[in-house]
N, C-alpha and C positions, 0 to 999 in steps of 0.2 A: 506495498500501500505506500503511496507517493506521499507529500506531506502537506502537499491541493488536497488529494481526497479527503486525508486526516483534517485539516482543518475546515472544509467544508462539511463533517459528521458534525464536527464541533460546533458551530455557528448552526446549523440547523439545530443541532440540541437545547439551546439557546432561547428556541423558539417557544419551549415549552412552558414560557413566564407568561406569552402571551397565552397559550391556549389553558394555562391557567383564569387567567381573563377569563374569556372565552366561553369555559367551563362554569365560573362560578357565577354571573352573568346568569349565564342559560335557565342554572338549578334556578335562579331567583326572576329569569319572565315565564317559569311553569306554576310557581309556587303565586307567582302576580296573580295569571291564567285564571286561579279560581273563583277573584271577585274578591275575596275574604281582607285584601290588603295586610300592612304588618300593624300588628298596638305597636305604644311607646311602651318602655319598661317601666314607666310607673303607672301604667293604666290599670283600674281596677281590676279584682279577681275574675266577677261577671265579665267586664267586657274583653279581659284577655282572652277566657273558653270561648266566649265566643268568637272571635276571631280565628282559634284555635278550631276550632268543633268545621267553621267554615270551609275553614281551607288543608283540612286533614285527607282527604280527596286526595290532594296534590302532592302532599308534602315527603309524602315518600319516594316520589319521583325527584325532587327535590334533593332530599337529601343527598340519593345516588349519584347525583352530579356534584354534587358539591363535594362527594367519597375520591371521587375521579379525578377531578377539580386537586385535592389535595394532594395526589399521587402524582399531577404534573410538577404540583410546587415541589415535591422533593424533589426531583427530579433537574428540576432548574437549580434548587439550592446542591445539587450537587456538581450540576456543571461549573454555575459561576464562582464556587468551592475549590472543584480540582485546575479552571480558569485564571484563578488569583495565586494558587500555588505554584502554575507553572512564569508566571508574570514577574516571581521573586523577590517583589517588592516583600520589607520588613513588616513584620504587624502579626497580630489576628484575623486579621480580616476572612481568611480563608475561614476561622474556626469560629465567626459568630457569623459568615455569611450563614451557614447550615448550620448551625443553633437557630437562627434566625427564622429558618426555610420548616425545620424539624416542629418550632413554637407552634409558628403558623397552621402547617396540613396537623400536625395533633388534636390543637382545637379545633380545628374546622371538624377532622374527622371524628371527636366523640358530640362533639354541636348536634351534626348529622346523625349520629347513632341515639343519641336521646331524641330525636325529631321519630324519626324511626318505630323506636319504640311507643310510643307514643301514640302516632296513625297506625298502629298495628292491634292494638291492643284497646283494654277495655280504659281504659288511663283516660278515654280523651273522655268520659260522660263524666270525670271529676274534675268539676271546676278546682281543689285545690291542686290537687295532682297539674293541670291544667296552667296555671298560674306559673305552678317548680319548674314544670320542663322549659318552657319559655323564657324566664329565667336564667337557665342554664344554658339555651339552646345563643339567648343572648349575648352576657357576659364572656363565654367560649368562644362565637363566633364573631363578638361582637370588637369591644377593646382588647383583650388579651389575644387574638385572633390579629388583629391590625397591630398590636406591639412589635410581637414579630413578624410579619411581614417588615414591619418600618428596621426595623433589624439589619435585615436580609438588603431588603434597599440603601440602608446607608452604607453595608461591607459592600456592595457592587458599586455603589454609586461611584467608589473609592480607590477603584482597582483594575478596573475594566476596562483602561484609556477612554473612556467615551470623550463625546464632546463637551470641554471643559461647561459651556452651560447647562448642561444634562446633567451631569455630574454635580454640580451645584444645587440643581433641580432635587438630583436624588439624595441631595444630604438634608435641605429641609423636609424636601417629601419624610424621610423617611420620619426625620427628628418630629415630623408634627404626627404622624402612624406614634413610636413613641411613647408622646406627653399620653395619649391616648391609655394605656398600662395604669394611670397617675388615678381616674375615675373614680375607682373602688373609696380613694380618697379625699378626693375633691370631685361631687359628681358631672358637676358645670363641665368638668373639660370630657363628658363623655360625647363635646359636639366633634371633637378630635377624631372621631371614631369614623365617621363618613369622610369627613373631610382627607384622615389617613391612608383611604381603604380607598374610595375614588381617585383620589388626589395618584399614591400607587397602582391601582390600574389602569392610568392611561402615562404614571412615567414609565412600570414594566413593557408596555407595550409600544413606546415609541423606541426604550432601548434596546430590546433582544431585537427588533426589526431593523432597527440600525445597523447593531451588530451582525445580523444576523446578513445583511444584503455588504459589511464591508469586506472588500477583499484583503488576505493576510491575517495572518494572528493581530490577537492585542495588544497594543506596546508591551512593552517587558520594560522593566529597571535597569539601567546600564548595567553589566559588565563591568566586576570589581577592578579587573584588567583598564576596561574602556572609562573607568573614573579616576584610576591612577593615571592613565596616559594623561587625561585633562587636564591633568595636576600638573 
């Protein structure tokens, strides 16, 4: 296999970041198609239970798409971590990228599993269990998931050799996503969840398509011999 073929395969692998976004959005569309809408996390138990019962028929399909999205995110995290290691840049960026991907994927999978259990059992008739299920899916699939996604984006923005403007945008969006992790301490910070999520989605699509279309390997750190020669 030639170096060009290896590069091409890696560049296509980076598109799993966009695949994650597409699958997550598809799950939301499926859930929204039920017409039930999405309750607020501070709605009362009766309101939440009514929303969930109305949307229970599409909840399993939506959750299944979220599980697939989580698998794509894990793959993307591995691709990013590998690219960061090959770049030779010092620092913990590869480990942070994969840790962020694992956190975001696991929280999304557990959130989807809760939805599947709720929608496929008699729990759907219990208002209290409806509220419990919704709170679990909200916190796991919301602030905690977005915080993990933000960590992944920050690490990727620091070392993938992206255009400067795109790298800076990734750092800002990723940092906003990380702020969402503070929601349990300051509830008003929940506003950073949709900002970090959808801003992150846009950044992932732009960054992964940019990398996939770019010829050659990501910019690598100068070798020690080159740095010495410059001195």
